[in-house]
N, C-alpha and C positions, 0 to 999 in steps of 0.2 A: 827298752824307758828313753836311753839317751833319744834316739832317734822319732819313736811316737810323742817326747817332749818336744822336739825340736819342730816336728811338721808339726804341733799342735800351734808354735809359737807361732810360726810363717802362716800360718792360715786364718788365726786373726788379723795378723795386719796385713795380709793379703785382702782379704773382710774390707777392714778401713781404706785400703789404696781405692778398690773398687768404689766404693761409697763416695770419696772424696771424684773422684772421675765423676759419680752421676751429679753431683750437689756443691760444685767447686764456685755456685753462682750464690751461695746460700754463704750466709756466716760460719766460719767452722772454728770454734774455740778450742782450744787445747782438752779441757775437761768433758767435750761431747767425744772429740775422738778417740781421749781413752775409754769414756764408754764403750763405745762400738767395741774398741777391740779386749774391752772386759780386763782392761788391766787398772795398775792404781795409777790416778792422775798425778803423784809423787813423782812418780819416775817412768814413765810413757815416754819421755821425751826421747830418754837416753835409749828405753827399748828402739824405737823407732829409729832412731839417728843409727844405731848399733845395725839394724837389718836395709836401709834404705841408701845410709850415705848422708840423709840431709836431716835435720830438725823439721818438725811435723809444719811447724811455720814456713820454715824456707819453701817446703813441699809443694804446698797451696801456692804459693804466691809464685813459684815458677810452674805451677798447674795453671793458673789463670795468666801468667802471661804468653803459656802457648798459645791458649786457646785465641786472647784477644788477639796474637799474632795472625794465627787462623781467618780468624778475621778480615784484619785489615788487607789480607793479601788474596780473600775473597774477592776483592772491589765490592763488601755490600755496602747495598746504600744507608749507612749509620757514619753518625759520628764516633770522634774518637769519645768524648761524654758517656754518649750509648751505648762503646764499646764494652766502654771502662764499668757501668751499674751491669753490664752483661755478663760480664767477666768477674763480679762478686767482690767486684771493689768500691767503696763506701764513697769516694770520692775521684771525679774527675782525676785531681790534684796528685791525688793517690795512687793513680795508674801512670799518671806520668815520671812520679820520681823513679817508683819502684821500676819501671822502663829505662829508664836512663843511669840506675847505678845498676841495675844488670847487664844492660849493652851500651852504656854510652854513648847515646844518642837519644833523642826524644820520640816519643812514635810516631813522630808527625811527619819525621822522614825516615820510616819506614817503607821499602819497598822487597818485593819478592828477590831473592839471592843475596839481600848486602849480608847476613848473618853467615851466611859458605863463604862470604868476600874477604871476611875478617879473621886474620888466621889466627888470633888469642881467642873470638868468641868460639869460632871452631873449635878449635883444642879444649876449652872450657864441657862444650857442648859433647862431647866423644864422653861416652859411657866407658868409662875402668873396669868395672864391673856390674852384672844386674844386681838383683836383691836378693839379699839372702844374708845369713850366717857363715862366715867362710873364712874364717878365723881372721886374727890381727895383723899387721906387719910383726919384721923378722925381733922387731926392737922389743915389742911386748912378747913373745916367742921366749926368747934368748934373757927376759925376766925371770923366766920360770915361777909363776906366780902360783902359789896352790892354796885354794877355797875352803874353807873350810864352813858349817854348818857349826853353829852354839847356840844354846837359850842362856841369857841373859836374865839378870833376877830382878825384881822395880830393885830401882837406886834413887836417891836423892839428891838433887844436883841445886849447884847454884849456879847461875848464867848471869853474861852482862847481853844484849843483846844491840847489834851495831845495826842500823838503819845506812845504808849503801855500803853491803859486807865485802865489798871488794876494792875498798879503799885500802890499803896497805897502811896508809898514816890511821885510819882510824880501827882497823884491827890491830895494830901493836900498841897505839895507847888502851881498848879494853882489855887487851890481855895483859899489859902494866896492871893496870886498874883489876881486876881478879886476880893476879898473881898475890900483889901490894894485901890486898884483903886476905888471902890464903894463908898465908906469911903471919900476920895479925892472929889470927886464931890455930895458928901454931900445928895446922894442917899439912902448910907446904914450904918446901918439895917435901912429897908423898904422896901426895891425893891425886888421880890421874884425871887428867883431862881432855876434852873432848869439843867437838865442834859439830852442829848440826844448822840446817834450815828450814822455817815452815815455810820457805819458798820455793818457787820452782825459776830457775834463772830462763826459762823458755819463754816465759809470759812475765815476769814482771821484771821492768827500768830498774838497771841496774843501779840510778841513784834509788831506789825504792829496795835493793834485793836485802832479805834480814839475816844476818850471819847470826847463832847464840852460840857467845865460846863459853865452856862448861867445866865446873869442877865438882866431881863426883867426891859424895861427901863422907867421909868414915862414920862409922854408926859411933852414936853417939856427941857430933860436932853441933857444935851452937851456929842456929841462923839470926843470923844479928848483922850488923850493920845493912851498909846502902848495897841493898845486892837483892836479887831474883833470887826467888825458891822456888822451884816444882819439884816433881816426881817423871822419874824415866821410868815408864810402865815394862814391863817384863816382855820381853819375845824374843823369836827365834828369829837369828840374822844368820847369810853368810856375810863372812871375813875374809879379808885377804891383805894376809901385808906387805907392806910398803917401806922400803928403807932407802931414803935417798932425797933429789931435792921435790920440785912441785911437780917437775913433768913426768918423775917416774909415778907420782902418788896419780896422775891423772890418768897415765898408762892403766895402774892395776883398777884402777874406775873400768876401764873402756875393756882392761879381759873379764872383768868381773859380767860385766853386761851385755860383753859379744861374744864370746866362749863360755865360758862356762853357763849364763842363768840361761838361756835357750837351750840346752842339755839335762839338767839337773834335775827335771820335774819337778821346780818351785816355779813361784812369779812372786813379783814384788810385794808383799801389801803394802795398807793403807796408811804409811806412815813414813817421818820426812827420814835420813838414807845418816848415815851416824859417823864420825869420823874419831876413834879412840886414841889418844894418843898412848904409844909407849911408855917416851920417856917427857920425864917430868921436869927435867932438868933443863932449865932456858940457858944453861952459859954458852952457848956455841952462839947463839943468837938465834937460833931455829931456822939454820941453814941447810941443817942436813934433819930432815922431817921419817920419824919412825912409828910408824901407827897402824891400825889397821881400820880400812876402808870397809862398812858393816851396811846390807840394804836388808831392812826387815823382809822374811820370806812367808809365803803361808805354801801346802800344797797345790799344784799347779789344776782348774779348777776342767774338767773337762767338758 
């Protein structure tokens, strides 16, 4: 099962890479790439990055720049504006900005051999490994993460949605408001906390990214006050426990998507991830995070 599952993941992702090679000059939104691979749009960017080492957007941009450099060096009788449009950039200014950000100088100054002359660029271009799920660095291996599959029941939740969810100040202010509400209802401490997002960080601007801070309601809890409520449906999840700082949480997610999922016989379901906190006591200021990283899963489609 493990080898067959891994090969199936690789086949679907390689088909996307091949398709991008053929259609890099067209609009390639993440949803379209996810559809090509038959993976959930919610989780495709993590799966793709685990396989290629790049997010889909970075991969597409790099490929377009690579094609543009080929046209510049071929001395084709094309203006930079024509090359930009031929390589999938909406405007020549987008092309110039992407080129300068990547290589450190404008495309008008490019000449054949310049990239090889720049030691920093040459080092960045040198591949560290090919595509594939090869396991992660020793830091992840030393964490000894264990993944379990668990069916969670339907649960009613109270939540606060934070617009700009990567802003620590906004997050902590909203969390305090959620906890104060729970105390007034007599359910906190005690009620389980969770976090999720309906957005994909690969395609939503950081300033508009939504983060939902949730409190799972005990049976019989009153839905009152200035709070939003919804039902979290019953689903099957792959869950990995992380106890440590935010960096360890990220390593747990990396292990889940890079090491476990491609070999599991499962694929992500079309629903958001959830982080479920095991510690509901905020007395330590959340310096240590004790939580389960949960990705919704379904049987791998063949």
